[in-house]
C-alpha positions, 0 to 999 in steps of 0.5 A: 868777191870783189870787182874785177881789176880793170885798166883805169879803174872803169868796167866795161861790158867786156869785163862782164861778158868775159866773166859770164862766158865761163859759164853762160851760153851765147844766147844768154850773153846776147840778152845781157848785152841788150840788157847792158845797152838799155841801162847805159842809155837809161842812165845816160848823163848820170854820174856818181859822186865820184865823177864816173859814169853812173853805168859803172855801179851796175856793171860792178854789181853785175861782175860780182854777180858773174863771179859767183856764177848766178843765172842770167835773170840775176845778172839781167836784174843787177844791170837794171836794178836802178833804172826803174828808180832813177830814170824816166823808164818804167816797169812796163817798159821793161816788161815790153822788152823781155820774153813774153810772160816774163814777170818782173817785180820792182822792189824798193829796199833800204839800207837798214836790210844790211842788219836784218831790218829792212823795210822792202816795198814791192809792186808787181808787173802786168806779168807777175801773179800772186806766186811771184809776190810770194816768192818776193816775200820770202826772200824780202822777209829774209832781211825785214819786212815787206809791204806790196804798194802800187807803183804810182806811189813808189816816190812817196815810199822812196822818200819815207823808207828809202830816204828815211834812214838818213832823216831818222839819223839826223833826228837822233844825231840832234837829240844826242847832241842836245844831251851831250850839252847836259853832260853826257859823253858823246858814246853815252848819248849816242848808245841812249838816243840809238837804243831808245829809237830802237826800243820806240820803233819794236814797241809800235811795232809789236802793239800796233798802237798809234805814235800819239798813244805812245806819247801819252803813255809816256807823258805825265802831267807837269813831267819832263816829257811834256816840258820837252813836247811843250817845246816841239809843239811850239816850234815847226818841226813837224812841218819841216820833216814833212817838207823833207819828205815832200822834197825827197818825193818830188826829187823822185818824181824828177828823177823819173820824168821823161827827157830827151832820151826816152824814145831811144832807151824804150827801143834799146832792148829787144826780145830774147830767150825764155821767160823767168822772174826778174827781180829789180832793186834799186840801191841808193836814194 
């Protein structure tokens, strides 16, 4: 499926409405309109790297799902999926604008979910029950592992598992480049580094051992691993990595900080329709 072609390459709500109107009743279209206005206000002032207003991304996702003729709950979740992550709007505010009894589950996945090795973290809204949690877990385990964490810790989650793939790739690239300087080709160095990182993660996951125990298992007295570890422990690398996590978590908190538009956003969407489960998950961090 592709995003509908539009004049100037930009989407509008009318593009989504046209797609959804082919199979949804008018009442559902009204709810989509309210969700769109809520999302547009929440993302006001935010732009993508291309310079486009951020609302273009949730609109594009919703249009793709409308082409698949998915239900209104799915389309609403598409419009709101970055609101809880990248704006001042809370899960509680989203719930307050939905029909009484509508359960909402917030999810933070990461990019490796595209290859079945994702790490998804979720929290339940006030109206969600354990049955909703089980539904979320069944869905999310299709492409990786799942953990329930309180929403107040989602800034740390975003920093570690959300931004983490970029940090791990940075470290992997540095190791590979070091091996290249010792004579390996780029392709050989990357393969060795990638498989070693993958195998190490698998070993830790499957055995449940602490990283320090694995380090001790690999290192032999006066061996090559100890020689490398001596350099690492004498450097500030551990502190630098901790600072990276701290900076990412701080930025996540900044993105959620209340702004001048908070009152308008929190009152933008009214209650309509009957309650069903919504999963809202951010895409980028």
